[in-house]
All heavy atoms as an XYZ file, in Angstrom:
869
protein
N     158.251    182.617    -79.437
C     159.440    182.209    -78.733
C     160.493    181.808    -79.759
O     160.193    181.178    -80.759
C     159.125    181.021    -77.825
C     160.335    180.528    -77.091
S     160.183    178.874    -76.403
C     160.380    177.859    -77.819
N     161.699    182.184    -79.485
C     162.839    181.772    -80.297
C     163.934    181.263    -79.365
O     164.149    181.818    -78.283
C     163.400    182.943    -81.114
C     162.474    183.432    -82.193
C     162.320    182.410    -83.296
O     163.284    181.835    -83.769
N     161.088    182.178    -83.697
N     164.606    180.222    -79.805
C     165.720    179.653    -79.064
C     166.933    179.760    -79.954
O     166.898    179.371    -81.113
C     165.414    178.178    -78.775
C     165.658    177.736    -77.375
C     167.060    177.445    -76.971
N     167.715    176.352    -77.650
C     169.001    176.402    -77.984
N     169.726    177.453    -77.760
N     169.569    175.379    -78.571
N     168.011    180.356    -79.456
C     169.198    180.471    -80.286
C     170.457    180.327    -79.453
O     170.430    180.432    -78.230
C     169.206    181.806    -81.040
C     169.191    183.073    -80.204
C     170.256    184.032    -80.693
C     167.843    183.736    -80.348
N     171.544    180.067    -80.147
C     172.865    179.968    -79.535
C     173.702    181.137    -80.036
O     173.731    181.403    -81.240
C     173.548    178.648    -79.907
C     172.810    177.445    -79.360
O     172.434    177.478    -78.170
O     172.606    176.471    -80.105
N     174.341    181.826    -79.110
C     175.168    182.977    -79.474
C     176.610    182.734    -79.064
O     176.879    182.290    -77.943
C     174.652    184.247    -78.795
C     173.235    184.682    -79.168
C     172.818    185.884    -78.330
C     173.137    184.997    -80.641
N     177.514    183.059    -79.960
C     178.940    182.919    -79.684
C     179.542    184.200    -79.109
O     180.664    184.190    -78.628
C     179.688    182.541    -80.967
O     179.256    181.281    -81.420
N     178.806    185.291    -79.191
C     179.288    186.580    -78.702
C     178.423    187.040    -77.536
O     177.283    186.619    -77.387
C     179.261    187.608    -79.832
C     180.218    187.258    -80.929
C     180.016    186.363    -81.944
C     181.535    187.741    -81.096
N     181.120    186.271    -82.733
C     182.077    187.114    -82.246
C     182.322    188.647    -80.405
C     183.359    187.379    -82.695
C     183.602    188.918    -80.862
C     184.108    188.274    -81.997
N     178.924    187.939    -76.720
C     178.222    188.418    -75.534
C     177.206    189.521    -75.849
O     177.070    190.492    -75.109
C     179.227    188.886    -74.468
C     180.026    190.101    -74.905
O     180.229    190.325    -76.095
N     180.509    190.872    -73.949
N     176.475    189.361    -76.921
C     175.494    190.352    -77.361
C     174.451    190.648    -76.274
O     174.139    191.823    -76.040
C     174.809    189.890    -78.667
C     175.838    189.762    -79.794
C     173.673    190.822    -79.056
C     176.555    191.039    -80.145
N     173.874    189.649    -75.581
C     172.874    189.981    -74.554
C     173.423    190.889    -73.442
O     172.718    191.778    -72.966
C     172.456    188.620    -74.004
C     172.695    187.688    -75.150
C     173.958    188.206    -75.787
N     174.660    190.683    -73.040
C     175.276    191.541    -72.038
C     175.383    192.974    -72.555
O     175.060    193.938    -71.849
C     176.654    191.002    -71.651
C     177.440    191.799    -70.621
C     176.717    191.790    -69.273
C     178.839    191.242    -70.478
N     175.792    193.116    -73.792
C     175.908    194.431    -74.408
C     174.530    195.076    -74.554
O     174.343    196.247    -74.244
C     176.594    194.304    -75.774
C     176.881    195.590    -76.524
C     177.811    196.489    -75.720
C     177.489    195.284    -77.884
N     173.550    194.290    -74.998
C     172.184    194.802    -75.167
C     171.628    195.291    -73.827
O     171.017    196.355    -73.748
C     171.292    193.716    -75.745
C     169.913    194.192    -76.039
C     168.824    194.120    -75.230
C     169.470    194.841    -77.232
N     167.726    194.669    -75.837
C     168.099    195.117    -77.068
C     170.113    195.203    -78.411
C     167.355    195.765    -78.057
C     169.356    195.836    -79.386
C     168.007    196.110    -79.207
N     171.839    194.527    -72.776
C     171.369    194.903    -71.447
C     172.033    196.199    -70.988
O     171.381    197.075    -70.419
C     171.642    193.780    -70.454
O     171.208    194.138    -69.171
N     173.322    196.332    -71.224
C     174.046    197.547    -70.836
C     173.514    198.760    -71.589
O     173.353    199.838    -71.002
C     175.541    197.362    -71.098
N     173.216    198.595    -72.861
C     172.643    199.692    -73.645
C     171.267    200.048    -73.092
O     170.950    201.222    -72.905
C     172.571    199.312    -75.138
C     173.974    199.235    -75.743
C     171.696    200.306    -75.911
C     174.037    198.612    -77.121
N     170.450    199.028    -72.822
C     169.101    199.240    -72.300
C     169.125    199.950    -70.947
O     168.276    200.794    -70.660
C     168.388    197.892    -72.177
C     166.915    198.038    -71.889
O     166.248    198.854    -72.565
O     166.418    197.330    -70.992
N     170.110    199.625    -70.107
C     170.240    200.244    -68.780
C     171.041    201.549    -68.818
O     171.299    202.151    -67.780
C     170.908    199.263    -67.810
C     170.163    197.970    -67.608
C     168.800    198.182    -66.981
O     168.655    198.974    -66.058
N     167.800    197.479    -67.485
N     171.427    201.957    -70.030
C     172.200    203.191    -70.260
C     173.491    203.215    -69.435
O     173.865    204.236    -68.857
C     171.337    204.415    -69.980
C     170.125    204.482    -70.872
C     169.239    205.680    -70.587
O     169.397    206.383    -69.595
N     168.295    205.919    -71.489
N     174.152    202.060    -69.394
C     175.421    201.965    -68.668
C     176.531    202.632    -69.460
O     176.532    202.627    -70.686
C     175.776    200.497    -68.420
C     174.839    199.800    -67.467
C     175.180    198.331    -67.276
O     176.271    197.900    -67.715
O     174.351    197.617    -66.696
N     177.464    203.186    -68.724
C     178.612    203.812    -69.359
C     179.829    203.512    -68.502
O     179.807    203.784    -67.297
C     178.390    205.323    -69.480
C     179.437    205.994    -70.333
O     179.973    205.334    -71.250
O     179.733    207.174    -70.081
N     180.863    202.918    -68.988
C     181.067    202.515    -70.378
C     180.383    201.180    -70.680
O     180.069    200.419    -69.772
C     182.586    202.368    -70.474
C     182.995    201.939    -69.095
C     182.029    202.631    -68.147
N     180.177    200.942    -71.951
C     179.602    199.674    -72.400
C     180.658    198.574    -72.336
O     181.846    198.839    -72.534
C     179.082    199.802    -73.827
C     177.891    200.726    -74.026
C     177.559    200.842    -75.506
C     176.683    200.251    -73.254
N     180.237    197.340    -72.070
C     181.218    196.240    -72.073
C     181.746    196.004    -73.485
O     181.089    196.320    -74.475
C     180.404    195.041    -71.586
C     178.984    195.392    -71.835
C     178.879    196.890    -71.797
N     182.948    195.474    -73.547
C     183.537    195.139    -74.847
C     182.806    193.958    -75.455
O     182.333    193.067    -74.738
C     185.017    194.783    -74.693
C     185.858    195.988    -74.297
O     185.481    197.121    -74.650
O     186.881    195.782    -73.615
N     182.741    193.936    -76.759
C     182.179    192.804    -77.478
C     183.216    191.684    -77.448
O     184.363    191.874    -77.840
C     181.868    193.209    -78.919
C     181.102    192.220    -79.773
C     179.741    191.919    -79.150
C     180.913    192.775    -81.164
N     182.814    190.501    -76.920
C     183.752    189.391    -76.771
C     183.144    188.096    -77.279
O     181.957    187.837    -77.064
C     184.123    189.203    -75.292
C     184.868    190.359    -74.701
C     185.157    190.175    -73.216
O     184.749    189.147    -72.649
O     185.794    191.062    -72.637
N     183.989    187.298    -77.923
C     183.544    185.976    -78.350
C     183.696    185.012    -77.178
O     184.724    184.999    -76.495
C     184.355    185.488    -79.546
C     183.836    184.201    -80.116
C     184.503    183.803    -81.421
O     185.537    184.389    -81.777
O     183.968    182.895    -82.078
N     182.654    184.200    -76.947
C     182.674    183.220    -75.866
C     183.458    181.979    -76.312
O     183.572    181.707    -77.505
C     181.241    182.803    -75.506
C     180.295    183.966    -75.256
C     180.700    184.811    -74.071
O     180.932    184.303    -72.991
N     180.805    186.114    -74.274
N     183.954    181.225    -75.358
C     184.681    179.989    -75.681
C     183.749    178.976    -76.341
O     184.161    178.230    -77.231
C     185.297    179.396    -74.414
N     182.473    178.955    -75.909
C     181.460    178.060    -76.470
C     180.181    178.860    -76.666
O     179.897    179.767    -75.883
C     181.174    176.883    -75.519
C     182.361    176.019    -75.261
C     183.144    176.192    -74.125
C     182.714    175.026    -76.163
C     184.251    175.401    -73.889
C     183.819    174.227    -75.937
C     184.590    174.409    -74.808
N     179.385    178.509    -77.684
C     178.099    179.196    -77.844
C     177.220    179.012    -76.608
O     177.258    177.977    -75.951
C     177.470    178.511    -79.060
C     178.606    177.877    -79.783
C     179.615    177.520    -78.729
N     176.463    180.034    -76.289
C     175.579    180.030    -75.129
C     174.137    180.055    -75.626
O     173.793    180.823    -76.525
C     175.857    181.254    -74.230
C     174.862    181.338    -73.080
C     177.289    181.210    -73.707
N     173.294    179.200    -75.015
C     171.886    179.140    -75.389
C     171.100    180.287    -74.772
O     171.306    180.638    -73.612
N     170.189    180.848    -75.562
C     169.326    181.942    -75.115
C     167.903    181.664    -75.537
O     167.649    181.032    -76.558
C     169.784    183.269    -75.712
C     171.069    183.726    -75.116
C     172.324    183.427    -75.551
C     171.233    184.525    -73.954
N     173.264    184.000    -74.724
C     172.612    184.678    -73.737
C     170.339    185.130    -73.060
C     173.120    185.410    -72.680
C     170.855    185.871    -72.009
C     172.231    186.001    -71.823
N     166.988    182.174    -74.757
C     165.566    182.073    -75.049
C     165.016    183.489    -75.139
O     165.266    184.311    -74.255
C     164.867    181.299    -73.922
C     163.396    180.982    -74.129
C     163.222    180.015    -75.300
C     162.815    180.381    -72.867
N     164.294    183.764    -76.216
C     163.668    185.072    -76.418
C     162.183    184.860    -76.622
O     161.789    183.968    -77.381
C     164.258    185.763    -77.655
C     165.737    186.075    -77.587
C     166.545    184.917    -78.133
C     166.032    187.328    -78.348
N     161.356    185.657    -75.956
C     159.910    185.518    -76.074
C     159.236    186.826    -75.686
O     159.870    187.733    -75.166
C     159.413    184.369    -75.208
C     159.373    184.643    -73.737
C     158.289    185.014    -72.998
C     160.463    184.587    -72.811
N     158.625    185.180    -71.675
C     159.964    184.923    -71.534
C     161.811    184.283    -72.928
C     160.763    184.975    -70.396
C     162.599    184.330    -71.789
C     162.081    184.662    -70.557
N     157.947    186.897    -75.962
C     157.129    188.019    -75.509
C     156.057    187.474    -74.585
O     155.390    186.500    -74.910
C     156.466    188.737    -76.686
C     157.406    189.651    -77.410
C     156.686    190.402    -78.448
N     156.241    189.436    -79.463
C     155.764    189.763    -80.640
N     155.638    191.016    -80.968
N     155.392    188.840    -81.481
N     155.901    188.131    -73.450
C     154.831    187.781    -72.525
C     154.016    189.051    -72.318
O     154.554    190.067    -71.869
C     155.405    187.259    -71.212
C     154.348    186.725    -70.282
C     154.955    186.009    -69.083
O     156.148    186.063    -68.838
N     154.115    185.325    -68.340
N     152.742    188.978    -72.685
C     151.887    190.164    -72.637
C     152.505    191.312    -73.426
O     152.532    192.457    -72.987
C     151.611    190.594    -71.193
C     150.911    189.517    -70.388
O     150.057    188.812    -70.969
O     151.216    189.375    -69.195
N     153.067    190.980    -74.584
C     153.696    191.915    -75.523
C     154.982    192.558    -74.995
O     155.514    193.470    -75.605
C     152.705    192.995    -75.975
C     151.444    192.475    -76.675
C     150.525    193.621    -77.030
C     151.798    191.658    -77.905
N     155.481    192.083    -73.873
C     156.738    192.590    -73.320
C     157.862    191.637    -73.712
O     157.817    190.456    -73.363
C     156.660    192.714    -71.778
C     157.991    193.171    -71.208
C     155.538    193.644    -71.369
N     158.856    192.126    -74.467
C     159.965    191.247    -74.855
C     160.789    190.831    -73.640
O     161.073    191.638    -72.757
C     160.812    192.106    -75.797
C     160.067    193.363    -76.024
C     158.995    193.468    -75.002
N     161.148    189.557    -73.606
C     161.962    189.016    -72.527
C     163.018    188.098    -73.113
O     162.836    187.564    -74.201
C     161.098    188.219    -71.553
O     160.098    189.020    -70.970
N     164.085    187.896    -72.370
C     165.132    186.968    -72.790
C     165.919    186.548    -71.569
O     165.971    187.262    -70.574
C     166.038    187.578    -73.850
C     166.555    188.952    -73.535
C     165.917    190.137    -73.756
C     167.799    189.285    -72.922
N     166.693    191.172    -73.321
C     167.857    190.688    -72.809
C     168.871    188.533    -72.463
C     168.942    191.346    -72.258
C     169.954    189.196    -71.914
C     169.970    190.593    -71.826
N     166.458    185.338    -71.666
C     167.299    184.835    -70.579
C     168.238    183.763    -71.111
O     167.966    183.098    -72.102
C     166.466    184.314    -69.422
C     165.674    183.070    -69.705
C     164.903    182.616    -68.461
N     164.077    181.474    -68.730
C     164.482    180.208    -68.652
N     165.718    179.917    -68.312
N     163.650    179.217    -68.913
N     169.327    183.628    -70.389
C     170.332    182.609    -70.712
C     169.811    181.246    -70.272
O     169.115    181.131    -69.270
C     171.620    182.946    -69.969
C     172.743    182.008    -70.267
C     173.964    182.378    -69.451
N     175.007    181.416    -69.729
C     176.276    181.721    -69.894
N     176.672    182.961    -69.772
N     177.157    180.792    -70.147
N     170.145    180.224    -71.037
C     169.720    178.861    -70.734
C     170.906    177.996    -70.341
O     171.989    178.107    -70.936
C     169.057    178.226    -71.960
C     167.774    178.858    -72.459
C     167.381    178.247    -73.797
C     166.662    178.689    -71.447
N     170.689    177.125    -69.371
C     171.669    176.082    -69.107
C     171.622    175.108    -70.289
O     170.611    175.001    -70.986
C     171.339    175.337    -67.818
C     171.555    176.189    -66.577
O     172.369    177.136    -66.628
O     170.899    175.904    -65.552
N     172.689    174.385    -70.493
C     172.789    173.468    -71.628
C     171.652    172.443    -71.621
O     171.046    172.172    -72.665
C     174.158    172.748    -71.634
C     174.220    171.696    -72.716
C     175.278    173.746    -71.799
N     171.318    171.897    -70.451
C     170.272    170.880    -70.406
C     168.889    171.456    -70.707
O     168.079    170.819    -71.376
C     170.284    170.121    -69.077
C     170.091    170.990    -67.852
O     170.282    172.217    -67.925
O     169.760    170.425    -66.788
N     168.627    172.683    -70.273
C     167.333    173.285    -70.600
C     167.241    173.618    -72.084
O     166.196    173.427    -72.703
C     167.070    174.531    -69.763
C     165.675    175.091    -70.017
C     165.319    176.296    -69.204
O     166.190    176.847    -68.489
O     164.138    176.701    -69.263
N     168.323    174.099    -72.671
C     168.328    174.374    -74.110
C     168.029    173.086    -74.884
O     167.217    173.075    -75.817
C     169.677    174.958    -74.534
N     168.657    172.003    -74.467
C     168.417    170.708    -75.107
C     166.951    170.302    -74.943
O     166.306    169.869    -75.897
C     169.337    169.641    -74.492
C     169.098    168.290    -75.058
C     169.672    167.754    -76.178
C     168.187    167.303    -74.560
N     169.180    166.494    -76.395
C     168.250    166.191    -75.421
C     167.315    167.251    -73.480
C     167.495    165.042    -75.230
C     166.554    166.105    -73.283
C     166.654    165.026    -74.155
N     166.406    170.450    -73.724
C     165.021    170.056    -73.449
C     164.026    170.892    -74.255
O     163.045    170.350    -74.777
C     164.733    170.161    -71.950
N     164.259    172.184    -74.375
C     163.363    173.033    -75.181
C     163.386    172.578    -76.629
O     162.338    172.462    -77.270
C     163.764    174.516    -75.069
C     163.319    175.077    -73.728
C     163.153    175.334    -76.204
C     163.751    176.496    -73.481
N     164.573    172.328    -77.144
C     164.677    171.875    -78.535
C     163.910    170.567    -78.739
O     163.193    170.400    -79.721
C     166.142    171.696    -78.933
C     166.892    173.015    -79.023
O     166.254    174.085    -79.050
O     168.153    172.968    -79.045
N     164.068    169.630    -77.818
C     163.372    168.342    -77.942
C     161.858    168.511    -77.786
O     161.076    167.875    -78.489
C     163.883    167.345    -76.901
C     165.381    167.012    -76.957
C     165.902    166.425    -78.267
N     166.111    167.350    -79.337
C     167.190    168.146    -79.487
N     168.157    168.178    -78.607
N     167.286    168.935    -80.544
N     161.423    169.354    -76.868
C     159.985    169.592    -76.677
C     159.378    170.196    -77.937
O     158.278    169.811    -78.360
C     159.746    170.495    -75.471
N     160.090    171.111    -78.576
C     159.590    171.709    -79.823
C     159.504    170.674    -80.937
O     158.685    170.809    -81.840
C     160.480    172.877    -80.259
C     160.252    174.120    -79.443
C     161.002    175.303    -80.004
O     162.229    175.287    -80.125
N     160.261    176.327    -80.370
N     160.327    169.658    -80.866
C     160.281    168.575    -81.855
C     159.175    167.571    -81.556
O     158.957    166.646    -82.329
C     161.631    167.842    -81.888
C     162.772    168.689    -82.407
C     164.138    168.057    -82.161
O     164.207    166.944    -81.578
O     165.140    168.684    -82.535
N     158.509    167.729    -80.400
C     157.414    166.834    -80.042
C     157.816    165.649    -79.197
O     157.033    164.709    -79.023
N     159.019    165.675    -78.628
C     159.460    164.566    -77.794
C     158.601    164.485    -76.538
O     158.228    165.503    -75.962
C     160.936    164.750    -77.422
C     161.531    163.578    -76.669
S     163.304    163.817    -76.314
C     164.009    163.176    -77.829
N     158.305    163.265    -76.108
C     157.502    163.038    -74.899
C     158.283    163.377    -73.637
O     159.511    163.322    -73.619
C     157.065    161.575    -74.831
C     156.115    161.221    -75.920
C     155.770    159.770    -75.841
N     154.733    159.498    -76.819
C     153.915    158.491    -76.756
N     154.015    157.625    -75.764
N     153.002    158.313    -77.659
N     157.525    163.676    -72.574
C     158.123    164.018    -71.288
C     159.079    162.919    -70.819
O     160.199    163.206    -70.378
C     157.016    164.256    -70.252
C     157.532    164.632    -68.897
C     157.928    165.930    -68.630
C     157.623    163.691    -67.883
C     158.406    166.295    -67.372
C     158.094    164.035    -66.628
C     158.489    165.340    -66.375
N     158.657    161.677    -70.928
C     159.505    160.564    -70.466
C     160.810    160.501    -71.259
O     161.869    160.183    -70.702
C     158.752    159.235    -70.558
O     158.392    158.962    -71.898
N     160.743    160.801    -72.539
C     161.952    160.783    -73.374
C     162.876    161.948    -73.016
O     164.104    161.800    -73.033
C     161.571    160.838    -74.847
C     160.806    159.616    -75.316
C     160.219    159.783    -76.705
O     159.672    160.862    -77.016
O     160.303    158.809    -77.478
N     162.276    163.090    -72.695
C     163.087    164.238    -72.265
C     163.780    163.900    -70.950
O     164.979    164.164    -70.781
C     162.228    165.512    -72.163
C     161.803    165.961    -73.572
C     162.979    166.630    -71.435
C     160.828    167.111    -73.609
N     163.044    163.278    -70.022
C     163.648    162.863    -68.742
C     164.825    161.925    -68.988
O     165.886    162.062    -68.376
C     162.613    162.180    -67.854
S     161.335    163.281    -67.238
N     164.632    161.001    -69.889
C     165.694    160.050    -70.217
C     166.908    160.766    -70.797
O     168.049    160.468    -70.444
C     165.158    159.010    -71.213
C     166.009    157.789    -71.338
C     165.321    156.721    -72.195
O     164.167    156.369    -71.878
O     165.959    156.268    -73.153
N     166.682    161.720    -71.676
C     167.779    162.480    -72.270
C     168.524    163.336    -71.261
O     169.728    163.573    -71.402
N     167.810    163.804    -70.237
C     168.439    164.636    -69.209
C     169.430    163.867    -68.356
O     170.210    164.460    -67.607
C     167.371    165.285    -68.327
C     166.561    166.396    -68.993
C     165.433    166.855    -68.077
C     167.448    167.562    -69.398
N     169.429    162.525    -68.481
C     170.385    161.715    -67.730
C     171.831    162.038    -68.111
O     172.754    161.692    -67.383
C     170.098    160.226    -67.931
C     168.769    159.737    -67.360
C     168.552    158.273    -67.704
C     168.694    159.980    -65.862
N     172.008    162.725    -69.226
C     173.353    163.157    -69.603
C     173.890    164.194    -68.611
O     175.092    164.334    -68.440
C     173.344    163.751    -71.010
C     174.705    164.152    -71.499
C     174.725    164.555    -72.955
O     173.872    164.088    -73.731
O     175.610    165.348    -73.312
N     172.979    164.933    -67.943
C     173.387    166.007    -67.043
C     173.059    165.749    -65.573
O     173.710    166.304    -64.701
C     172.741    167.329    -67.473
C     173.200    167.767    -68.818
C     174.357    168.420    -69.113
C     172.529    167.564    -70.061
N     174.439    168.635    -70.472
C     173.327    168.124    -71.076
C     171.318    166.963    -70.417
C     172.962    168.104    -72.407
C     170.956    166.951    -71.752
C     171.779    167.522    -72.731
N     171.995    164.991    -65.307
C     171.574    164.740    -63.919
C     171.311    163.251    -63.729
O     171.153    162.514    -64.702
C     170.315    165.553    -63.528
C     170.596    167.042    -63.550
C     169.139    165.222    -64.423
N     171.207    162.823    -62.469
C     170.996    161.398    -62.201
C     169.518    161.016    -62.384
O     168.660    161.869    -62.567
C     171.498    161.019    -60.813
C     170.776    161.765    -59.697
O     169.556    161.980    -59.792
O     171.439    162.126    -58.708
N     169.257    159.711    -62.328
C     167.916    159.159    -62.562
C     166.861    159.735    -61.628
O     165.724    159.957    -62.030
C     167.948    157.638    -62.376
C     167.711    156.878    -63.643
C     167.793    155.380    -63.387
O     166.868    154.850    -62.745
O     168.779    154.777    -63.842
N     167.223    159.966    -60.395
C     166.281    160.482    -59.415
C     165.891    161.929    -59.719
O     164.739    162.323    -59.532
C     166.897    160.395    -58.005
C     166.030    160.869    -56.854
C     164.776    159.998    -56.731
C     166.814    160.834    -55.560
N     166.838    162.713    -60.219
C     166.602    164.141    -60.419
C     166.136    164.535    -61.824
O     165.663    165.654    -62.012
C     167.855    164.936    -60.050
C     168.087    164.919    -58.567
O     167.223    165.322    -57.798
N     169.235    164.413    -58.141
N     166.253    163.648    -62.792
C     165.855    163.990    -64.158
C     164.383    164.407    -64.261
O     164.084    165.448    -64.854
C     166.170    162.845    -65.112
N     163.430    163.634    -63.692
C     162.031    164.072    -63.777
C     161.772    165.397    -63.053
O     160.990    166.223    -63.525
C     161.248    162.941    -63.112
C     162.150    161.757    -63.166
C     163.543    162.311    -63.082
N     162.450    165.611    -61.936
C     162.295    166.873    -61.209
C     162.835    168.044    -62.023
O     162.238    169.121    -62.050
C     163.013    166.800    -59.859
C     162.464    165.781    -58.868
C     163.370    165.677    -57.648
C     161.051    166.145    -58.458
N     163.954    167.820    -62.675
C     164.550    168.877    -63.512
C     163.615    169.199    -64.682
O     163.356    170.375    -64.965
C     165.919    168.416    -64.014
C     166.672    169.432    -64.814
C     167.346    170.440    -63.940
N     168.252    171.259    -64.747
C     168.472    172.530    -64.529
N     167.931    173.136    -63.503
N     169.295    173.203    -65.292
N     163.093    168.174    -65.346
C     162.182    168.379    -66.473
C     160.899    169.071    -66.015
O     160.405    169.990    -66.685
C     161.863    167.044    -67.137
N     160.357    168.661    -64.879
C     159.146    169.289    -64.352
C     159.406    170.754    -64.006
O     158.541    171.619    -64.228
C     158.645    168.532    -63.121
N     160.599    171.045    -63.501
C     160.975    172.431    -63.215
C     161.020    173.274    -64.476
O     160.587    174.430    -64.475
N     161.537    172.678    -65.559
C     161.548    173.384    -66.839
C     160.125    173.711    -67.266
O     159.819    174.844    -67.661
C     162.220    172.548    -67.935
C     163.692    172.321    -67.758
C     164.295    171.213    -68.331
C     164.488    173.193    -67.030
C     165.649    170.982    -68.192
C     165.846    172.978    -66.888
C     166.431    171.867    -67.477
N     159.251    172.708    -67.196
C     157.867    172.905    -67.627
C     157.188    173.985    -66.786
O     156.487    174.846    -67.315
C     157.079    171.581    -67.602
C     157.620    170.661    -68.706
C     155.584    171.824    -67.773
C     157.062    169.267    -68.693
N     157.417    173.959    -65.493
C     156.840    174.983    -64.613
C     157.299    176.380    -65.051
O     156.498    177.313    -65.134
C     157.243    174.714    -63.162
C     156.696    175.724    -62.193
C     157.128    175.429    -60.776
C     156.620    176.500    -59.829
N     157.099    176.292    -58.464
N     158.582    176.520    -65.332
C     159.120    177.807    -65.776
C     158.519    178.208    -67.118
O     158.113    179.354    -67.308
C     160.656    177.736    -65.890
O     161.193    177.433    -64.598
C     161.243    179.035    -66.391
N     158.448    177.255    -68.055
C     157.908    177.562    -69.379
C     156.447    177.995    -69.299
O     156.032    178.906    -69.990
C     158.070    176.379    -70.311
C     159.499    175.908    -70.491
C     160.650    176.615    -70.228
C     159.931    174.630    -70.937
N     161.749    175.849    -70.493
C     161.354    174.619    -70.934
C     159.263    173.477    -71.340
C     162.096    173.521    -71.330
C     160.011    172.373    -71.733
C     161.410    172.400    -71.730
N     155.678    177.333    -68.437
C     154.271    177.716    -68.262
C     154.180    179.114    -67.670
O     153.402    179.951    -68.136
C     153.515    176.688    -67.382
C     152.160    177.226    -66.948
C     153.343    175.369    -68.133
N     154.994    179.402    -66.657
C     154.934    180.719    -66.014
C     155.344    181.841    -66.958
O     154.900    182.975    -66.806
C     155.793    180.747    -64.748
O     157.160    180.755    -65.052
N     156.151    181.531    -67.955
C     156.564    182.524    -68.951
C     155.597    182.575    -70.138
O     155.818    183.347    -71.071
C     157.978    182.234    -69.451
C     159.049    182.492    -68.445
N     159.705    183.694    -68.315
C     159.582    181.694    -67.492
C     160.583    183.619    -67.335
N     160.530    182.418    -66.821
N     154.583    181.737    -70.100
C     153.617    181.717    -71.201
C     154.135    181.087    -72.468
O     153.663    181.376    -73.561
N     155.104    180.176    -72.360
C     155.727    179.571    -73.534
C     154.990    178.323    -74.020
O     155.169    177.914    -75.157
C     157.181    179.188    -73.234
C     158.083    180.343    -72.767
C     159.456    179.805    -72.429
C     158.150    181.437    -73.801
N     154.188    177.712    -73.152
C     153.481    176.479    -73.508
C     152.043    176.817    -73.826
O     151.332    177.379    -72.984
C     153.578    175.435    -72.377
C     155.026    174.994    -72.199
C     152.663    174.253    -72.658
C     155.245    173.975    -71.119
N     151.628    176.465    -75.038
C     150.247    176.720    -75.469
C     149.326    175.591    -75.040
O     148.168    175.829    -74.699
C     150.192    176.917    -76.980
N     149.828    174.340    -75.104
C     149.017    173.204    -74.704
C     149.912    172.016    -74.391
O     151.022    171.917    -74.873
C     148.022    172.823    -75.800
C     148.690    172.290    -77.066
C     147.694    171.898    -78.135
O     146.765    171.121    -77.836
O     147.845    172.378    -79.258
N     149.388    171.129    -73.554
C     150.064    169.872    -73.270
C     149.299    168.768    -73.981
O     148.079    168.688    -73.895
C     150.098    169.601    -71.757
C     150.922    170.576    -70.933
C     150.770    170.272    -69.452
C     152.374    170.515    -71.329
N     150.035    167.945    -74.699
C     149.423    166.856    -75.466
C     149.570    165.579    -74.641
O     150.694    165.171    -74.333
C     150.092    166.709    -76.832
C     149.960    168.019    -77.607
C     149.487    165.556    -77.602
C     150.783    168.075    -78.872
N     148.453    164.941    -74.274
C     148.553    163.695    -73.498
C     149.184    162.570    -74.322
O     149.124    162.574    -75.534
C     147.108    163.361    -73.137
C     146.238    164.244    -73.954
C     147.084    165.313    -74.566
N     149.771    161.645    -73.602
C     150.341    160.490    -74.286
C     151.714    160.327    -73.970
O     152.693    160.042    -74.181
């Protein structure tokens, strides 16, 4: 898995090439970098755009931050009631994509 930020609309262009679209979209710089996630599941390459809060949560999870700390950090984007639900939703998605190898208790 790789997490990156792109300032250009490369994924849109890549998708258009992959789908053999004609004409191809113009290469454009975005106003702000956009977070992307790239991974392989069963050797099939996949990628998707990330919301800012999920990009932040993935980065923190890779650094070893605890679930409770991630929930606390998500308060920048969602309220206290919804932060744990949002974080749990991220984890559910990451597990379904095969991105999580193990959960460390504590």
